[in-house]
N, C-alpha and C positions, 0 to 999 in steps of 0.2 A: 768388541773389535769387529771391524769389517770382515765379511765372509769372503772366501776366495774360491775361484773355480776357473775353468777354461772351456773353450768351445770345441777343442779337438787337439789331438797330438799326432805327430807324423806316424804313419802306420807301416812304413817300409822296413824299419829296424835300423839300428845305428850303422850296421855294415850291409845293408840292403838284403837282409835275410829273407824277407818276404818276396822280393823280386826273384831271387834264385829259386825259391820254393815254387813260385808260380811257373817259371819257365821250365823247371823240371817236370811239373805236372803237364804242361802243354806238350812237352816232348814225349810223354808217355813213360818217363823214367820213374815216376812216383804216382801214388794213387790219391784219391780224394781224402782219405783219412789222414794221410801224411801231411797234406796241405792244410787241413783243418787243425792238425796238431801244432804246426808251426804258427798258424794264426793265433791260436789260443795262448801259446807261449808268449808271443809278442804282446798281445792284449794284457796279459797278467803283468808282464814286465813294465809296461807303460802305465798301468794303473798304480803299480807300486811306486813308481817315480813320483806320480802326482800326490799320492798319499804320504810318502816319506818327506816331500817338500812342505807338508803341512796344509795342503789345500783342503777345504771343507767338503768338496765334492770331487769325484772322479768322473770324467766324461765317458759315457758308454753310447755307442751308436756312431762314433766317428770312424770306426774301422770299416773297411770295404775290401772285398776280394778283387775289385777292379775300380769301382767308382761309387760314391755315395748316392748319386742320383739313380743309378741302376739298382743299387740296393733298395732304395725307396720304392721304385717301380715294382720290384720283386716282392717287397713286403705288402704293398697295396694290392697286388694282383693285376697290375696294369701293364702287362707285357704285350709287345706287338703281336697281334694274332697271326701275322705272316709266318712266324716261327713254329706255331702249333704247340707251344710248350704249356704245360699245366703249372701255373705259378705256385700252387700248394706243394708240388712234388719236384720243384726245379732242382736239378743236380748242378754241381759246379761246372761240369762239362757243358751243360746247356747254358748256364749263366755266361760262360766265356764265349759261346757261340753268339749270344746277343752282342757282346762287346767286340768280338773279333771277326765275326762273320763265318760262313761255311761255304761249301760248294753249292749248297742250295739257296742260301740267302746272304745278301750283303749285310755287313754289320750295321747296327744303329748309328745314326749320325752323331758326330762328335764335334764339340766346339768349346771355346774358352769359357771358363767360369768367371764371369764378370771381367774385370781387368787384370786377371792373373794369368800365369802360364800353365795353370792346371786345366785339364780338359775333362769335360763331363759328357756323358752319353744322353742325348736328347730324347725325352719320352715322346712316344708317338700317340697322339690322341685322335679320336674320331667319335661320331655320335654313338657308336656301339661300345665305347670303352666302359669297362666296369671296374669297380674297386671292391671285389668280393674277397679280397685277402689272398695272401700268398705264403711265402716262406716265413718261418718263425725265427729266423736267425737273430734278429734283434732281441727278442725275448730270451733266447738261449744265452746271449752274451750278457744280458742283465742278470740272469740267474747265475752265471759264472762269477760276476763281480759280487753279487750278494753272498754267494757261498764263501767268498774270501773276506766277508764282514766289512766291505767297503761302502762308504756313503755314495750312492749312485745318483747321478743326474743324467738321464738320457738326453741325447741331442739329435734332433731330426730337422730336416728341411721342412719349412712350413708349407701349408697347402697353397697359398697364393703364389709364392715363389716357384713351387713345383709346377703349377699350371702355367705361370708366366714363361718359364724356361722351356716348356714343352712346345711341340709343333703339331700341326694337323695339315694333311694334304687334301682334306675335303674342302672344296671351295665354299666359302661363306660360313663355315662352321665356327661357332663361338666357343672357345675352350672353357670360358667361364660358366657355360651352361652345365658343365660337369661338377661344379663346386658343391652343390647340395649332396650328391652321392659321395664325393670325396670327404666332406666333413663328417658324414656318418661313419666312414671307415676310420678316420682320425679319432672320433669319439670312442669307438670300440677299442682302439689301440690304447687310448688314455685310460680306459676302464681296466684293461689288462695290467697297465702299470700300477694303477691304484690298488689292485688286488695283491700286488707284490710289495705293497708298502712304500712305493716310490712317492716322495714328497714333492719333488720339482721335476719338470720336464722343460727343456729348452727347444723352442721352435724357431728356426732361423728364417728370417724374412729379409734377406739383403735386397730383394726387389724394391723395398721401400726407399732405397738409395738411388734408384734410377727415376726417370721421369715417367711415372705410371699414368696411364689415362684415367680419367675420372671414374669410369665404371669399375676399374680394377681397385682403385682406392676405396670405393664404396663397398667392394666385396670383402674388405677386412672386417667390417661390422658383421656381415652375414656369416663369415667363417668363425670369428672368435666369439661372437655371441653364443655360438654352439659349443665351442671348445673351452671357453673360460669358466664354464659352470660345472666342469667335471670335478672329481675329487682330487685331482692333481693340480698343483700350482703351475701356471704357465708363465715362463720367462720368454718373452718375445725378443728375439735378438736381431739387431741390424748391424751392418758393418760395411766397410770400404768407402763410406762417405757419410754425409750428414742425412739424418732423417728428421731434423728439427721441425721442418714445416708440417710434419704429421703428428707432432707431439700432442696437440689438443685432441685430435681424433683418436689416437691410440690410448690416451689417458682415460677415455670414456669406456674403453672395452673392459670386459670382466677378466682381465689378466692380472697376474700378481706382480709383474715387474717387466722392465725393459732393459736390454743391453745395448749400449751405444759405443761407437768407435770414436774415442777421444784422441787417437793418434792421427788418423786421417782428417778428422773434423773436430778439433778441440773447441771450436766456437759454439758448438751445439749444447754444451753443458748447461748453460743458464736456462735455455728453453725447456729442457727436461726437468730441471729443478722446479721451475715455475708450474709446469703442467701436471706433474705426477701427483696423484692423490696421496693422502697421509699414510695409507697402508702399503703403498707400492714400493718395490725394490728398484733401486737404480744401480745397474751393473756398469761400472766404469771400465771400458777397455783402454787401459792406459799403458800397457806394455805392447810394443810393436810386434804384431804377429806376422808381418810381411817382410821385415828386414832384420839384420843380424847385429845391429849396433847396440851396445850396452845402453840401457836407459838412464836418463837423468833422474835417478830415484829421489833425490832430495827435492828437485824441482816438482816432480809429480806429487810428492807428499804435501808440499806447500800449496800446490794448486787445489788439493782436495781437502784441506783442513776445514774450511768453512762448510763444505758439503758433508763431511763426516760429522761435524758438530750438529748439523741439521738432521741428517738421516740416521746416524748411529749405525745399528746393525742392518739397517735397510740399504746401506751402501755396500755393494759387492765390488771386489777388485778382480780384474781378469786381463788377459791379453786382448788386443783389439779384435781379433778374429781367431779362427783355428790356426794352430801352429803347424798345420800341414805344409805351409809355405816356407818353412825354414828347416835346416838340418837338425838332426836329433841331439847331438851333444858335441861340445868342444873337447871332451875328454880324450878322444882318439886323435886329436890334432897335435902331433909331436914335432912338426917341422915349421909351423907358423912362426913368424917373427914374434918374439915374446911381447914386445910393445903392442904390436897390432892385436895379438890374441887377447891382451888385457882390455881392449876396446870393444870386444865382441860378446854376444850372448846368443847361443843357439836355444833350441826348444827346452832342453833340460835346465839350462841356466835361467831361462825366462820364468820357469816355475818358481825358482828361488826369488827372482825379482818381484813376482806377484806377492809371494809370501812376505817379503821384506816391506813392501809398501803397506800392506795391511798391518803388519807388526808396528811399523813406525807411526801409523795413525793412532794406534791404541796405546803403545808404550814406546815413545821416542827414544828413551835411553837404551832400551834393549836392542834397538836397531842401529844405534849410532855407529858402531864399528863398520857395519856393512855399507851404510850411507857414505861414510868417509872414504872407504875403498873405491866406491863408484865415483865420488868426486875426484879423487886422484887420477883415475883412469881417464875421465872426461877432460881434465885439465891437460894431461899429457898429450892427448889427441889434438886438442886445440893448438898447442904450441909446437907440434912436431914439425921438423924441417922436411920430413918426407911427404908432406901433404901438398905443399905449394911448389910449383916449378916455374921459375921466372921466364924460361924460354917459351913455355906453353902460354903463359899469360900475355907475353908480348905478341905472339902470333895470333891469338884470339882477338886482341885489340885491333889487329890490322885487317880483319876479315871485311870484305866489301860486298855490296849487293851483286856486283858482276860475277863474283865467284860462284853464285848459285845459278848461272845461266849457261846453257849450252850455246855453241857458236851459232847454230841455225835452228829454226823450229822443226818439229818432228816431220812434217810433210816433206821438207827439203832433205833432211837426214835420211828419211826412209828410202828415197830414190837412190841416194848415194850408197846406202848399205845394201840394198837389193842387188845393185850392180857388183859391188865388191864381194859379197858373200855367195851369190849365185846359188841359192837354195831352191829346192822344189816347192811347189804348193804344199801346204800343210807339213812343214818341216818337222821331223821327229827329233826329240832330245830327251834327256832326263834332268832331274832337278839338281843333281850334283853328286851325292854320295852313292857308293855301291856297297854291297855287304861287307860289314866288318867281321871277317871270318875269325875263327879261333886262332889261326896262325898270325893274323895281324895283331890281335890283342895280346897274344903271347910275346910277340916281338917287342911291342911297345912296353909291356910290363918288364921284360928282361932289360931293355934299354934304361928304363927308369931305375931299376935296381942296380945298374952298373954292370950287368952281366953281358951286355952287348955293346961293343964299341960304336961310336958315332958313325964311322964310315960303314961298318957292317949294317947298322940300322938303316942308313941311307940306301944302301944297296938292296936291302930287303924291301923297303918301301917302293923303290924304283921298279923292282920286279913285280910288285903288286899293281903298280900303275900301268906297266906294260900289259899285264894280264887283263886289266879292265879295258884298256884301249883295244886290244885284240878281240875281246868279247863284243865290244860295241861295233867294231868293224864287221864282225861276222853277223851280228844282228842287223846290219845295214842301217844303223842310226845316222841321221844327217849331221847333227852337231853333237860332238862328243864332250865328255868331261873326264877328268883324270881319276875320279873315284874317291878321292879324299881318304885314302888308306892311312895317311900320316896324321889324320886329325882325330883327336879324342872326342871333340864336341865342337859344334860350329861357333860357340862363343868362347869356351875355355881355350881352344887352340889359339885364337887371335889374342886373347887377353894375356896368355903366357909370354907373348912377344911384344907387349906394350908396357911402357912404364906407367906406374900408377895403379897397377893391378896386383892382387895377391891371390893365392890359391890354397885350397884345403886338400887334405888327403881323403876325408870321408864326409865332406859337406854335401851329401846327396839330398835331393829334393824330388819328390814324385811329380812327373809331368802328366802321365796318364798310365793306367795299367801297371805294367812292369817297367815302363820307361822312366828312368831316373836321370836327372841332370845334376851337375855339380857346379852351380853358378859361381863364377869368380867374384872377387870383392874389389870394387873400385874404391880405393881409400884416398887417392890423391889425383893430381892433374895427370891427364893421359897424353902420352907422346909415343910416336913410332920411331924408334932409334934406327931401324934398318928395314929393308924389304922383307916381307914375310912369306909370300907365296910365289914370287916371281921365278925363281930358279926351278921350282917344281912345275909351274905352268909351262915354262920354256922347254923343259925336258919332255913333258907330255905332248906338246905340239910337235916336237921333233920326231915323234914316233909315227905320225900319220899325216897324210895330205889333207885330211878332213879338218873342218873348223873345230878348234878346241876352245871351250869356254874357260875363262878364268873365274874362280869361285871365291867370293868374299861374303862376309857377314856385314850387314849394314849398321850404321850408327845407332838407329833407334832400337834394333834388336840387341846389339851389344849392350845397350843401356838397360832395356827391359829384362833381359835374361841374366843380368848380373845383380849382385847386391850392391846398390848404389850409395855412394856417400850422401849423407843427409845434411852436410854443412854448407851446401850451395844449391841453387836451383837445378833441377834435372836438365833444364834446357841448356845450361852452361856446360854440363858434362857431355851432353849430346853433341854440342858444337865441337868440343875437343875431340871426340871420337870421329866426327865427320872429317875433320882435318887429317887425322891419321889414316882413314880409309881413302881419302882423296889422294894422298901420296902413293898409296899402294895401287890405285887405279891407274894413275899416270905412269907408274913404273911398269905395270903390266902392258899397257899400250906400247911403250917403248920397246918391250921385249917381243913385240909382234903378235900379241893376243888380240884378236879382232872382235870377240864377244866377251864381255865381262858381266857376270851376274852378281848383283849386290843384294843379297837376300834380306828381306824385311818381313818375316812371318809375324813379328810382334808389333807391327805398325798399328793395327787396329786394337790390339790388346792394351796399348798405352792410353787409349782414349778415355778421358774422364767419364764417370757414370752420368753426370749431369750435363745436359746439352749446353747449358749456359757457360760451361767451362771448356767446351770443345774448341772454339775458335783459337784460343791461345795455344793449346797443345798442338793443333793441326798446323798452325803457323810455324812453330819452331821445329816440329818433327819433319814437316815437308822441306823446310829450309835445310835441315841437317842432311837429308838424303840428297837433295839437289847439289849441295856443296860437295858431298862425297863423290858425285857422279859427273860433275860438269867440267872437269879439267881436261877432257879428251876431245879429239877431233870428231867431225861428223861421221867419218867412216867407221868408227868404233861403236858397236851396238851395245847398249846398256840394257841388261835384263834385271828384273827383280822378281822375287817369289814371295807370295803370301799364302797362308793356309789356316784352316780351321777357325775362321772368324766370319762374322757377318759384315760385309763391306758396303752394302748398298746405300747405307746412310752417310757414307763419307766418300762417295765416288768422285765428287769434284776435287777433293784433296788428293786422292789416288791419281787422278788425271794430272793434277798439278805437280806431282813428283816427276812427271815427264820421262819415265823410263820408256825406252823404245819397245820393250816387250815385257809384259807381266804374266807370270804363271800363277794359277790359283787352284785351290782344292775345290772340286765340284762333284766328284763322282758319288759320294754318299748321298748327296741331295739330288742326284739325277739331273745335274746341270741347272737346278733351280737358281743357284747363286748367279749364274751367268745372265739371267733375265734382266737383272738390274743394270749390268754393263750394257746390254742391248738397248734398254729403255733410255739410258743416259747418253747413248751414242758415244761410248768410250772411243776416243780417237786413235789410240795407238794399237799395237798388236797384242794378242792375248793368247795364252796357252791354258785352256781349261783342263784340269786333270781328268784323265779318262779311266783311271782305276785307283782304288784305295790301297795305298802301300801299308797301312796299319793292320791289314787283314791278310792272313795267309792264303785267302781265296784267290785263285787265278781266273779272272774273267775271260770269257771267250772273245774271239775276234769279232763276232757278230754283235756282242754286247757293247764292245768299245766303239764299233762302227755306228751303232745306234746313237750312242752318246755324242759322237762327232757330228752326225747328221742333225741331231737336236741342236748342237752348238751352231751349225751353219744356218739354222733358222733365225739365229739371234745376231751373229757376227758374220760378216762376209768371209768366205773361205780364204781369200787372199790375205786376211789379217789374222788367221788362226794358226797356232802351233799345236803339236801333239806331244803330250808328255804325261807321266804319272802325276798323282796328287802332290807328292813330296819326295824327299830323298829316300834312298833304298838301303840305308846302313843297317836297319833292324831286320832285314829279310835275308833269306838264304839264297845262294846262287841258283839252285834248280827252279824255284818259284820265280825268281827275278828273270831268268832267261825265258821261262815259259810265258810270263806276262808281257815282257817286252817284245817277244816274237809275235804275240797276238796283236800288240799295239802297232807295230810296224806294218803288219799285214792289214790292219784296219785302216791305217792311213793310206796305204797304197791302193786298197780297194776303193776308198772314197775318192782318191785322185782320179782313178780310172772312171768311176761313175760320173764324176763332175766333168771330166774331159769328154765322155760320150754324150752327156747332156748338152755340152757346149757345141759339139759337132752336129747334133740333131737340130739345135736351134739355128745354127748357121745354114743348114741345108734347107730349112723351111723358107 
């Protein structure tokens, strides 16, 4: 029978146990030993789930106290020297300083893990980087699993992907020059595994699914010629796209097998069948690790019959990628519609799907009942009247090219908006949310439990809005926001008020660190039955004479940060979302809101990994945003926000979105990201973030002013805004006030400096 395994399991716990343990540790309410106890408990629970499902291996090494890339840096001994930490004696408090920053040092840079909403910490490389070894946490976890008599398969990020995703701020430095030293450390690690009796190790190389330069492809031979000859069998894993073009190259390496993603790229199967040598394992990633829909198990089995006949036990069955990207279990979902629930599979259910496929290949009769149950659920979903909405279909059919165009080009709009808004040079604002305090969360929970009447809840939220407005006025911010007290999440909040969406109680997924999101499920055609934010925005504006921004989530982000239906193209769903947001934008303008921010932090995230596929995505994603924004008059200023992504390679498309103002994350990279906007001569206004909201560190006025001055070297001051990197919902009020006070002071100081310079120039 085919063997079964997986690349990773969600580490947060079914009820976010690890999130709460982390945050307790950060607050000083618990110690390191307590945090380690919770972590060990969760690991053991998740290994048991895998073993009980009948998998041949349990994955070890997928757990992280914050991020797997940071874990690997700590294991290798490659920590940023600016922190001054000894990798071999790294404490969890120091580990979290790397991730979250401190008063002395900003946190390591954070960005998206390929095209997912998971964020990793970027390793910092230089000619002096060494890989002399660090913490032994991975080996300790392997020993834990072995002590439980479990069949262990360690999972690690491979050396090429690790270097590819790292960064260096040393001009002209080639990160690949570090590969020989890195391979030595990997070899020593594999020897430690062999000494423990480990048979297989999985090295993840998803970088093979992007367009790697020739020298990076050549480096695979240099790396794996040294690793594939150790006493441990190496399974090289790719995922998120096809790696078929590299099949002949990888087949020549001294590795024992390859894992491929047959959900995202089913067309690559034949290439691997033809290329792999007679001894090699083919791990087929056939269960979707990125989405929550129940698999077509019978279809998967039929597609693999010939492969199984050819490979026998050399065919392994697995999810397409780590299950980190889906919730833990459907077991806790008591309120989901029964029909919809029958269409779904979370991580725990996907373990059973993997086992069922393997069983059906070896003993079809034994798996027949499970296959039939999957067939019934799939057929019910196909025929459900809840999926298709005739009203939405009619409106989509009527969309015209004109609906994606503003009335006037930016240059003309900009003149009108400057006169209407009357803002100072370097206007200050925030991205949208303010701290979600305990009282806000408690009120929301009481309302959901029915303990707080709707009117009482509304009054509570309005009090929180007024509190945020008065704070902003006291801080002397130029453009205000209402603070989003009423919003649980920037996607879930909107989805709850749109048709075609469903919601879970415990469908949590890790975004970064302790930050978890609960992506809604788009199961059918999307429609906005009534205004969502208009009355709240109208109320907030009534509290102040200052300009109040209306805050919306854009169509691409609503798509990317949801679990999206897989029965129609994503572009079709994006268009439906764009029309819903367009209606909201128009209604906000009618309510007197003069600035409307349509957040698109996931725009870059949705970009396909292969450049050959970019044009199609960028066309429909850009069109969706423009349709959402283009229904307003020239006087209405449209903002958008993007964060924690590399934008420089898609700047023409970002410009084509034609937002009047874009705000972006730049503080962790010391404004490095802004260089691309300057070189591109980005035409519209831009707000580069001047401090990192994911860190409790409060930067000084001087530090923020230096960043702003650096920004002025790239973008003319008259086109710059001043703002944090992202929303402030995860921060507390004391640090928020302190940071914003410094930010406003920095903007005012630079205004004065620029005004003085202009006076000096005029007097010459």
